[in-house]
C-alpha positions as CSV (number, residue, x, y, z in Angstrom):
1,X,137.2,143.4,136.7
2,X,139.5,140.4,136.3
3,X,138.9,137.1,138.1
4,X,142.2,135.9,139.6
5,X,143.1,132.5,140.8
6,X,143.2,128.8,139.8
7,X,139.9,127.3,138.9
8,X,139.1,123.5,139.2
9,X,139.6,121.1,136.3
10,X,140.1,122.2,132.8
11,X,138.0,123.9,130.1
12,X,137.3,122.4,126.7
13,X,137.0,124.0,123.3
14,X,135.3,122.0,120.5
15,X,135.2,122.8,116.8
16,X,133.8,120.1,114.5
17,X,135.9,116.9,115.3
18,X,138.7,118.9,117.0
19,X,138.8,119.2,120.8
20,X,141.3,121.0,123.0
21,X,141.4,120.8,126.8
22,X,143.4,123.4,128.6
23,X,144.0,124.0,132.3
24,X,141.7,126.6,133.8
25,X,143.0,130.1,133.5
26,X,144.7,132.0,136.3
27,X,143.0,135.2,135.2
28,X,139.8,135.7,133.3
29,X,138.9,139.2,132.2
30,X,135.5,139.7,130.7
31,X,135.0,142.9,128.6
32,X,131.7,144.2,127.3
33,X,131.3,147.3,125.3
34,X,128.2,149.0,124.0
35,X,127.7,150.9,120.8
36,X,126.0,154.3,121.1
37,X,125.0,156.2,118.0
38,X,124.7,160.0,118.0
39,X,122.4,161.8,115.6
40,X,122.7,165.5,114.8
41,X,119.7,167.2,113.4
42,X,119.3,170.4,111.2
43,X,118.4,172.5,114.2
44,X,121.7,171.4,115.8
45,X,120.0,169.3,118.5
46,X,121.4,165.8,119.1
47,X,120.1,162.6,120.4
48,X,121.9,159.3,121.3
49,X,120.6,155.8,120.7
50,X,121.8,152.8,122.5
51,X,122.5,150.3,119.6
52,X,123.2,147.4,122.0
53,X,126.2,145.3,122.7
54,X,129.1,145.8,120.4
55,X,131.6,143.4,121.9
56,X,131.6,140.6,124.4
57,X,135.2,139.4,125.0
58,X,137.0,137.1,127.3
59,X,140.8,137.3,127.9
60,X,142.2,134.2,129.6
61,X,145.8,133.9,130.9
62,X,147.2,130.8,132.5
63,X,149.8,128.1,132.8
64,X,149.5,124.7,131.1
65,X,151.8,121.7,130.8
66,X,153.3,120.8,127.5
67,X,154.1,117.2,128.2
68,X,152.4,114.6,126.2
69,X,149.1,115.7,124.6
70,X,149.3,119.2,125.9
71,X,151.9,120.2,123.3
72,X,149.4,119.0,120.7
73,X,146.7,121.1,122.2
74,X,148.6,124.3,121.5
75,X,148.7,123.4,117.8
76,X,145.0,122.3,117.8
77,X,144.0,125.7,119.3
78,X,146.1,127.5,116.7
79,X,144.4,125.4,113.9
80,X,141.0,126.3,115.3
81,X,141.8,130.0,115.3
82,X,143.1,129.8,111.7
83,X,139.8,128.4,110.4
84,X,138.0,131.5,111.6
85,X,135.0,129.4,112.7
86,X,133.4,129.5,116.1
87,X,134.3,127.1,118.9
88,X,132.1,125.8,121.7
89,X,133.6,126.4,125.2
90,X,132.6,124.2,128.0
91,X,133.5,124.1,131.7
92,X,134.8,127.6,131.9
93,X,133.2,128.4,135.2
94,X,134.4,129.8,138.5
95,X,132.4,127.4,140.6
96,X,130.6,125.0,138.2
97,X,128.0,123.9,140.7
98,X,126.9,127.5,141.3
99,X,127.9,129.6,138.3
100,X,127.4,128.3,134.7
101,X,130.4,130.4,133.8
102,X,131.2,131.3,130.3
103,X,129.8,128.3,128.4
104,X,128.9,129.0,124.8
105,X,130.1,129.8,121.3
106,X,133.1,132.0,120.8
107,X,135.6,133.0,118.1
108,X,139.3,132.6,118.9
109,X,140.7,136.0,118.0
110,X,144.1,135.7,119.6
111,X,146.2,132.9,121.1
112,X,149.8,133.2,122.2
113,X,152.0,131.1,124.4
114,X,155.5,131.2,125.6
115,X,158.0,129.4,127.8
116,X,159.6,131.2,130.7
117,X,162.7,130.4,132.7
118,X,162.2,128.2,135.7
119,X,159.0,126.5,134.5
120,X,160.1,123.2,132.9
121,X,157.6,121.7,130.5
122,X,155.1,124.5,131.1
123,X,153.8,127.3,128.8
124,X,152.1,130.6,129.8
125,X,149.2,131.3,127.5
126,X,146.9,134.1,126.6
127,X,143.7,133.3,124.8
128,X,141.2,135.9,123.6
129,X,137.7,134.8,122.9
130,X,135.0,136.9,121.3
131,X,131.4,136.0,121.7
132,X,129.3,135.5,118.6
133,X,126.7,137.9,119.9
C-alpha cells in the first residue's frame, strides 16, 4: 500500500565519495515478493517450499527543484545508477523520531525525471530502489 504525502526534510543517497540529497517523496510504495518453489514427485504428489524473500523494492515519486545544486543531483543519481553499485539511503522515514523508515543499502534500478508545464524549475521524479537482501 503506498504512503502518500510530503515527508519532512530530504533523504540522502551515498555511494563512495558521491552524495545526492533529494526532497522527500510524495509517494513511497514498498513491494515485497516471496519465492515459493513447487516440487512434483513420482507419485504425482506435490509440495511447496517457501524459499524466502525474492524482492524488496521501494518506488519513490516526488517533486524536486532543479535550481542550483539540485540539477547536479539528478546527474549524480544517474551516475550512481550507472555504476551498478549499492547506495546507502539515509533519512527516508515517514516520522524519523518514531519510524526508522527505509534506511539501508539499495541498488538504484531505475531513475527517471521530467519537467511538466506549470512547474518552473521543478522536476517530477520516479526512483526505484531494490534492497540488497
